[in-house]
C-alpha positions in Angstrom: -18.0 47.0 -50.5 -18.1 44.3 -47.9 -20.2 46.2 -45.4 -23.0 46.8 -47.9 -22.9 43.2 -49.1 -23.4 42.1 -45.5 -26.2 44.6 -44.9 -24.2 46.4 -42.2 -25.3 50.0 -42.0 -22.4 52.5 -42.6 -21.7 56.0 -43.8 -18.6 57.3 -45.7 -16.7 60.5 -45.2 -18.7 61.4 -42.1 -18.1 65.0 -41.0 -17.0 65.4 -37.4 -17.2 69.1 -36.3 -14.8 70.4 -33.7 -16.1 72.4 -30.8 -13.9 74.4 -28.4 -15.4 75.8 -25.2 -18.8 75.6 -26.6 -17.9 77.3 -29.9 -17.8 75.4 -33.2 -14.4 75.9 -34.9 -14.1 76.5 -38.6 -12.5 73.1 -39.1 -14.0 69.7 -39.5 -12.5 66.2 -39.4 -13.9 63.5 -41.6 -14.2 59.9 -40.6 -13.4 57.4 -43.4 -16.3 55.2 -42.3 -18.8 55.0 -39.5 -20.3 51.6 -39.1 -23.4 50.7 -37.0 -23.5 54.4 -35.9 -20.9 53.6 -33.3 -17.7 52.1 -34.8 -15.1 54.5 -36.4 -13.2 52.8 -39.2 -10.0 54.6 -40.2 -8.4 53.2 -43.4 -4.7 53.5 -44.2 -2.3 52.0 -46.7 1.1 52.6 -45.1 4.2 50.5 -44.6 3.5 50.4 -40.9 0.9 52.1 -38.7 2.4 54.4 -36.1 1.3 55.9 -32.8 0.1 59.0 -34.7 -2.5 56.9 -36.6 -3.7 55.3 -33.4 -4.0 58.8 -31.8 -5.9 60.1 -34.8 -8.4 57.4 -34.5 -8.8 57.8 -30.8 -9.3 61.5 -31.3 -12.2 60.8 -33.7 -13.7 58.4 -31.2 -13.5 60.9 -28.3 -14.8 63.8 -30.3 -17.8 61.8 -31.6 -18.3 59.8 -28.4 -17.9 56.6 -30.3 -16.9 53.6 -28.1 -15.0 51.5 -30.7 -12.6 52.1 -33.5 -10.9 50.0 -36.1 -7.6 51.1 -37.7 -7.2 49.2 -40.9 -3.9 49.1 -42.8 -4.2 47.5 -46.3 -0.5 47.6 -47.1 0.2 44.2 -45.4 0.5 40.6 -46.6 -2.8 39.6 -44.9 -5.5 42.0 -43.7 -5.5 40.2 -40.3 -2.1 41.7 -39.7 -3.3 45.2 -40.5 -6.3 45.4 -38.1 -6.0 47.3 -34.8 -9.1 47.4 -32.6 -9.4 50.4 -30.2 -11.8 51.2 -27.5 -12.4 54.1 -25.1 
C-alpha cells in the first residue's frame, strides 16, 4: 500500500454514521479510505466516473465534515487520468 510505505496515516473502511434531525439512523456509510484524518479517498474501477460517483464522495465529505476528497478510478490507461480532486 502506497500510503503505508510513505508513512501517511490512513484508515480503511471508516464507518460514517448518518444522523437525521439529531437522531442516528440505522444505516451507516463506509469510506473506502480516510487519509490524514481529513481526506476522503473513494476508489472505483469503472469504465468512466459519473456524476453519481462525484455526488457520493461529496456526500461523504459533507457528512463527515471532511474538506477534501479524491475520487480514484483505476480502470484507466494511466492513474493520472482517473484522479478527481473535490473540495467543499
